[in-house]
N, C-alpha and C positions, 0 to 999 in steps of 0.2 A: 504494500500500500504506500502510495506516495503522498506526503504531506504538502500542503500549500506553502508557498514561499512566505506568505504573510504570517502563518502560524510559526514557521521556523524562525523568522525575525523576531516575533513577539517572545518566543521562548528564550532565544539567545539574549535579547535585550533585558528580559526579566532577570536572568542569571548574572549578566554582567553588571547590572545596577544593584547588586547586593542580595538578590533573591537566592534562596537555597535550591539546589537541584532536587532534593527530596520533595520540597513543596511544589516545584514546577511540574513534577511528574503527576501529582494529584490534581493540580490546577488545570493543566493543559492536556491531561490524559496521554502522555508520551512516556515511553520507557526510558529509564536512566541511561542505558547504553546509547540510545539515539541522541540524547541531549549532549553527552560527551562527544559523540561523533560530530555533531553540528558545531560544538565549541572549537573543535580542532580544525575546522575547515575555513577557508577564506571566502569561498563562493558557496552560498547556500542552495543554489539551484540543484535540482535532481540530476544525477548523472545518467546519461543514456548509454546503455550497454549495446555495443555493436557486436557483430558476430566475432566470436573469439577466434584467435589463431589456433588451429588444431595441429596435433602431431601428424595426423593422417593426411596424406596427399590423396585427394579424391580422384584426380585424373589417373594416378597410378592404380588406385583401387578399381576404377572402372575398366582399365586395361587388363588387370588381373582377372576380373570376372569374365571378360571376353575370352581370355586365354585358358582359364581354368574354371569352367562353369560348375563343375562338380565338387569343388573344394569346400570344406566345412568352414564355419565361422571361426572356430578356434584355430584352425590352420592358418587362415588369413590373418588373424590377430597376431600369431607368433611371427609371421612373415613381416608384418608392418610394425611390430613392437608396440602394439596397443592392446586394450582389452576387447573381448568379443562384443561387449555392449557398444563400443565405439564403431565397430564394423557394422553392427546391426543398425545403429542410428544413421550412419552414412548411407547405407544401402536403402534405408527407408526414405531418407531425404532425396536420394537420387531416383526414387521410384523404381528400384530394381528388386524384383521379387525372386524368390528361390524357385528353381526348377522342381516341379513336382513329378517325380517318376511314377509311372503306373505299373509297378511290378509288386508282386507279393513274394516275400521270402517264405518258402515252405520248409518246415522242419521235417527231416526224415525221421519217421518213427520206427523204432525197432520192434520187430514182431517177435513175440515170445513163441518159441517152438515147443 
């Protein structure tokens, strides 16, 4: 949840003008850790999170899927040095679904003689 800049300024002004942080939490309904974080910042505007830089190269993953379509997630994860969940996330974002084979593994049953 993002707090308005007006509320942020009021809380910081209250604390800087002699108000206690414990009183500010009750008065403004803001958690103590948030107030400390606001006090340590110069700009009170909300930070916008961009797409983070990932360890995984998506182009290389796409080429790997084309070259080795039957590889498992865990094998791809070991190859790229990431967790299987990272591979799963990337494949989902690239809209690459797994190949569903239509075969049944039949167990050989031993007949008792």
